[in-house]
C-alpha positions in Angstrom: 9.5 -34.4 -63.0 6.3 -36.0 -61.6 4.0 -34.3 -59.2 5.2 -35.8 -55.9 8.8 -35.0 -56.6 7.9 -31.5 -57.8 6.0 -30.9 -54.6 8.9 -32.1 -52.5 11.3 -29.8 -54.3 9.0 -26.9 -53.8 8.7 -27.7 -50.1 12.4 -27.9 -49.7 12.9 -24.5 -51.4 10.3 -23.0 -49.1 12.1 -24.3 -46.0 15.5 -23.0 -47.2 14.0 -19.6 -47.9 12.4 -19.4 -44.4 15.8 -20.3 -42.8 17.6 -17.7 -44.8 15.1 -15.0 -43.6 14.8 -16.1 -39.9 14.5 -13.1 -37.5 17.6 -11.9 -35.8 18.1 -12.1 -32.0 16.4 -9.1 -30.3 18.7 -6.6 -28.7 18.8 -6.3 -24.9 16.5 -3.2 -25.0 14.0 -5.0 -27.2 14.0 -8.1 -25.0 13.5 -5.9 -21.9 10.6 -4.1 -23.5 9.0 -7.4 -24.5 9.5 -8.8 -20.9 7.8 -5.7 -19.4 5.0 -6.0 -21.9 4.5 -9.7 -21.0 4.5 -8.8 -17.2 1.9 -6.1 -17.7 -0.4 -8.3 -19.7 0.0 -11.3 -17.4 -0.8 -9.7 -14.0 -3.8 -7.9 -12.7 -4.7 -6.3 -9.3 -6.7 -8.6 -7.0 -7.3 -7.8 -3.4 -3.9 -7.1 -1.7 -1.9 -8.1 -4.8 -1.4 -4.9 -6.7 0.2 -4.5 -10.1 1.9 -1.3 -8.9 4.6 -3.7 -7.5 5.8 -4.3 -11.1 7.0 -0.7 -11.2 10.6 -0.5 -10.0 11.9 2.6 -8.3 15.5 3.8 -8.9 17.1 1.6 -6.2 15.4 -1.6 -7.5 16.2 -0.8 -11.1 19.9 -0.2 -10.2 20.1 -3.5 -8.3 18.4 -5.4 -11.2 21.4 -4.7 -13.4 24.3 -7.1 -13.7 27.5 -6.3 -11.9 28.3 -4.1 -8.9 26.3 -0.9 -8.6 28.2 2.4 -9.1 29.4 3.4 -5.6 28.5 7.1 -5.9 25.0 6.3 -7.1 24.5 3.7 -4.4 25.5 6.2 -1.7 23.2 8.8 -3.1 20.2 6.4 -3.1 21.0 5.2 0.5 21.2 8.8 1.7 17.9 9.6 0.1 16.3 6.5 1.6 17.6 7.4 5.1 16.3 10.9 4.8 12.8 9.5 4.3 12.7 7.2 7.2 9.8 8.0 9.5 10.9 7.8 13.2 8.3 6.9 15.9 5.8 9.6 16.2 5.8 9.5 20.1 9.5 8.8 20.4 8.8 5.3 21.7 10.8 2.7 19.9 9.9 -0.5 21.8 6.5 -2.3 22.1 5.7 -5.8 23.3 8.3 -8.5 22.4 5.5 -11.2 22.7 3.6 -9.5 19.8 6.9 -9.2 18.0 7.5 -12.9 18.2 4.1 -13.5 16.7 4.9 -11.2 13.9 8.2 -12.9 13.3 6.4 -16.2 12.9 3.7 -14.8 10.7 4.4 -14.9 7.0 0.9 -13.9 5.8 0.1 -10.7 3.9 0.0 -8.8 0.6 -1.2 -11.8 -1.5 -4.2 -12.2 -3.7 -6.0 -14.1 -1.0 -5.6 -11.3 1.7 -8.3 -8.7 1.9 -7.2 -5.1 1.4 -6.3 -3.6 4.7 -5.6 -6.8 6.5 -2.7 -7.0 8.9 0.6 -8.4 7.6 3.2 -10.5 9.3 6.9 -9.9 9.4 8.0 -13.4 8.2 11.3 -12.8 9.9 12.2 -16.5 10.4 12.1 -16.9 6.7 15.5 -15.2 6.5 16.9 -15.1 10.1 17.6 -17.1 13.1 16.0 -15.2 16.0 15.0 -17.3 19.0 17.1 -20.2 20.2 13.9 -22.2 20.6 13.0 -22.0 16.9 14.7 -24.8 15.0 13.4 -23.8 11.6 14.7 -20.6 10.0 16.3 -19.2 6.9 19.9 -18.1 6.4 19.5 -15.5 3.7 20.0 -12.9 6.4 22.4 -13.0 9.4 21.4 -14.5 12.7 19.6 -12.1 15.0 19.9 -14.3 18.1 21.3 -12.2 20.9 20.9 -9.1 18.8 20.6 -6.6 21.6 22.8 -8.6 24.0 25.8 -8.6 21.6 25.4 -4.9 21.1 25.4 -4.1 24.8 21.8 -2.9 24.9 21.0 -3.7 28.5 18.5 -0.8 28.7 17.1 0.6 25.3 16.2 3.8 27.1 19.8 4.4 28.0 21.3 7.2 25.8 24.3 5.0 25.3 22.1 2.7 23.3 20.4 5.4 21.2 22.6 4.8 18.1 21.9 1.1 17.8 18.2 1.6 18.6 17.8 4.2 16.0 19.8 2.1 13.4 17.5 -0.9 14.1 14.4 1.1 13.5 15.8 2.6 10.3 16.9 -0.9 9.1 13.4 -2.3 9.6 11.8 0.8 8.0 13.9 0.7 4.9 16.9 -1.6 4.7 18.0 0.1 1.5 19.0 3.2 3.5 22.0 1.2 4.7 22.5 -1.2 1.7 21.0 -0.1 -1.5 20.7 -3.7 -2.8 19.5 -5.2 0.5 17.1 -8.1 0.0 15.3 -7.3 3.2 11.7 -6.1 2.7 11.1 -2.3 3.3 8.6 -2.8 6.0 7.9 0.9 6.8 8.7 2.4 3.5 6.4 -0.1 1.7 3.6 0.1 4.2 4.0 -3.6 5.0 3.9 -3.1 8.8 2.2 -0.5 11.0 4.2 1.6 13.4 3.0 -0.4 16.4 4.0 -3.6 14.7 7.5 -2.2 14.1 7.7 -1.3 17.8 6.9 -4.9 18.7 9.6 -6.3 16.4 12.0 -3.8 17.9 11.2 -5.1 21.3 11.8 -8.7 20.2 15.3 -7.7 19.1 16.2 -5.2 21.9 14.2 -5.8 25.0 16.5 -7.6 27.6 13.5 -9.7 28.6 12.9 -11.0 25.1 14.0 -14.6 24.5 16.3 -13.2 21.8 18.5 -11.7 24.5 18.5 -14.5 27.0 21.7 -16.4 27.8 
């Protein structure tokens, strides 16, 4: 056998040997560990974008798994989240709906370009219809147009409205308290909005004078 043919034969044998010893498909646990390692090595904290967000809590980990979450576990996590909701310090749930509308329109915050400590927006229109005048809105969440009107909140200070007012605050604070796999941001729990900002969003939804509740 001359040299070219001998080299070709040796090359073919090497390829066959490599194919016969190809690594096996990694297990789910190995793939997950590799993915976490890649995330940690690919991201770094810069300004308001913090790598702590890569750490999932129990609710997030549960809802990241395929299939329907275990009902008992979901109820336990919802109850735990509800118990940690911080209600208004002064008992006042409503602020200024005009400021609330500005927050609903504002999608800025918590990115690498935002200085630490800067105020965030609510970005509500990204997922909900809120005001009839707004023609651009998302549909990930339900329409909130006529939110208070449909629920009979003619006067948020009326004791008859206390349940829906309290529910709305809790939902904005931590939506996972009512649906463990909710996709809604946990505005209070995550420190995304300050208490006064939450009051202003509450007013946007519940104040009878808000455009949300106009006929």
